[in-house]
C-alpha positions in Angstrom: -0.1 -0.1 -0.1 1.2 3.6 0.1 3.9 4.2 2.5 3.3 6.8 5.3 -0.4 7.4 4.1 -2.1 4.3 5.7 -3.0 4.9 9.3 -5.2 1.7 9.7 -5.3 -1.4 7.8 -7.2 -1.2 4.5 -7.7 2.6 5.0 -6.1 5.1 2.5 -6.4 8.8 3.1 -7.2 10.0 -0.3 -6.9 13.7 0.9 -3.3 13.1 2.2 -2.4 11.6 -1.2 -4.0 14.5 -3.1 -1.9 16.9 -0.8 1.3 15.0 -1.6 1.4 16.9 -4.9 2.0 16.1 -8.6 5.4 14.5 -7.9 3.5 11.5 -6.4 1.7 11.1 -9.6 4.3 11.1 -12.4 4.0 10.5 -16.1 1.2 11.1 -18.7 -1.2 8.8 -16.9 -0.7 10.6 -13.6 -1.8 7.6 -11.5 -0.9 5.8 -8.2 -1.9 2.2 -7.3 -3.5 2.1 -3.9 -4.0 -1.7 -3.1 -1.2 -3.8 -4.9 -2.1 -7.1 -3.1 -5.9 -6.8 -3.9 -7.8 -8.6 -6.5 -8.9 -5.1 -7.5 -6.8 -2.7 -9.3 -7.5 0.5 -7.4 -5.8 3.6 -8.8 -5.9 7.3 -7.7 -5.6 9.6 -10.7 -5.0 13.3 -11.1 -5.3 15.7 -14.0 -4.2 16.8 -16.4 -3.2 13.9 -18.4 -2.1 13.8 -22.1 -3.7 11.2 -24.2 -5.3 10.4 -27.6 -5.5 6.7 -27.4 -8.4 4.4 -26.5 -8.0 1.4 -24.2 -9.9 -1.8 -24.4 -10.1 -3.8 -21.2 -11.3 -7.4 -20.8 -13.3 -6.4 -17.7 -15.6 -3.6 -16.6 -13.9 -0.3 -15.4 -15.3 2.1 -12.8 -14.6 5.8 -12.7 -15.4 7.5 -9.4 -14.9 11.3 -9.7 -13.6 12.9 -6.5 -12.9 16.4 -7.7 -13.8 18.3 -10.9 -15.3 17.0 -14.2 -13.6 14.6 -16.6 -14.5 13.3 -20.1 -14.4 9.7 -20.9 -14.7 9.1 -24.6 -16.1 5.8 -25.6 -16.7 4.1 -28.9 -20.2 2.7 -29.3 -21.0 -0.9 -30.7 -21.4 0.7 -34.0 -18.0 2.4 -33.9 -19.3 5.9 -33.4 -17.6 8.1 -30.8 -19.4 9.3 -27.7 -18.3 11.9 -25.0 -19.3 11.1 -21.4 -18.9 13.9 -18.9 -18.3 12.5 -15.4 -18.8 15.2 -12.7 -17.5 15.4 -9.1 -19.3 12.8 -7.0 -20.5 10.7 -10.0 -19.6 7.1 -10.8 -19.3 6.0 -14.4 -18.9 2.2 -15.6 -17.3 1.4 -18.9 -18.3 -2.2 -19.9 -15.7 -4.8 -20.7 -14.6 -4.6 -24.4 -15.6 -0.9 -24.8 -12.8 1.3 -26.3 -12.5 4.3 -23.9 -10.2 7.2 -23.4 -10.4 8.9 -20.0 -9.4 12.6 -20.3 -8.6 14.6 -17.3 -8.2 18.5 -17.0 -5.9 20.1 -14.5 -7.1 19.9 -10.9 -9.3 16.8 -11.2 -8.9 13.8 -9.2 -10.5 10.4 -9.5 -10.4 6.8 -8.4 -10.5 4.0 -11.0 -11.4 0.5 -10.0 -10.8 -2.6 -12.3 -10.4 -6.4 -11.8 -6.8 -7.2 -11.6 -5.7 -9.0 -14.9 -5.2 -12.6 -15.1 -2.6 -14.6 -17.1 -3.7 -14.9 -20.7 -5.9 -11.7 -20.6 -5.4 -9.4 -23.6 -5.9 -5.7 -23.9 -5.9 -3.3 -26.9 -4.7 0.2 -27.4 -6.3 2.0 -30.4 -6.0 5.3 -32.1 -8.6 6.9 -34.3 -8.3 9.7 -36.8 -9.7 12.9 -35.5 -10.6 14.0 -39.0 -12.3 11.0 -40.7 -12.7 8.7 -37.6 -10.9 5.7 -39.2 -8.9 3.4 -37.1 -5.2 4.4 -37.4 -3.6 1.6 -35.4 -4.4 -1.1 -32.9 -2.0 -2.8 -30.8 -2.8 -6.0 -28.8 -0.8 -7.3 -25.8 -1.0 -9.6 -22.8 -2.5 -7.8 -19.9 0.4 -8.8 -17.7 2.6 -6.6 -19.8 0.2 -3.7 -19.8 1.5 -1.7 -16.8 5.2 -1.8 -17.8 4.5 -1.6 -21.5 1.7 1.1 -21.9 3.8 4.3 -21.4 6.6 3.2 -23.8 3.9 2.1 -26.2 2.2 5.5 -26.1 5.5 7.3 -26.3 6.7 5.3 -29.3 3.4 5.9 -31.2 3.5 9.6 -30.5 7.1 9.8 -31.7 6.4 8.4 -35.1 4.6 10.6 -37.6 4.2 7.7 -39.9 2.3 5.7 -37.3 0.1 8.7 -36.5 -0.8 9.2 -40.2 -4.3 8.1 -41.2 -4.1 5.6 -44.1 -7.8 6.6 -45.1 -7.3 10.5 -45.4 -3.7 11.2 -44.8 -4.4 13.4 -41.8 -1.7 13.1 -39.2 -3.0 12.7 -35.5 -1.5 15.5 -33.4 0.5 14.5 -30.4 -1.6 15.1 -27.3 -1.1 17.9 -24.9 -2.5 18.5 -21.5 -6.4 17.8 -21.8 -8.7 20.8 -21.2 -12.5 20.6 -21.2 -14.2 22.5 -24.1 -17.1 23.7 -22.1 -19.8 21.6 -23.9 -20.5 19.3 -21.0 
């Protein structure tokens, strides 16, 4: 569990973690695992994050918004994109197999709960063209590799203009910067 934060077994002070500052939440995902021994993957996340990928899990994923409003983009079964705004105090569930992209502006805090992956589980990371909505690239990997492999995978994709180029329309997907809400929630 998180050293120095746990006063009683099983209890984590989310407020103390939030006060620890951004240094405690490094990288583009800005996340900190809370219960590494649990069958649940429980992660405290802060904004802003910088992403333009969609993640596809083998299990349902819960987003509990602690502070601020985030946007979780999903791809519907027919492939069309959908923007889902999750406000402070709300819980949002993304069903297993649904491509989703959690986008967090500065100052937001949330808790993400998932089932810890089992050997043999696979996950996908996908990128879509923001001009014509075509799938640009899909990468599949064993879930046991996901935690160690995700950031290098995202960085490698962003570093390659060729990989970010849509084969359908020729548009180059921009590298993501810190996410900001557009005010249309």
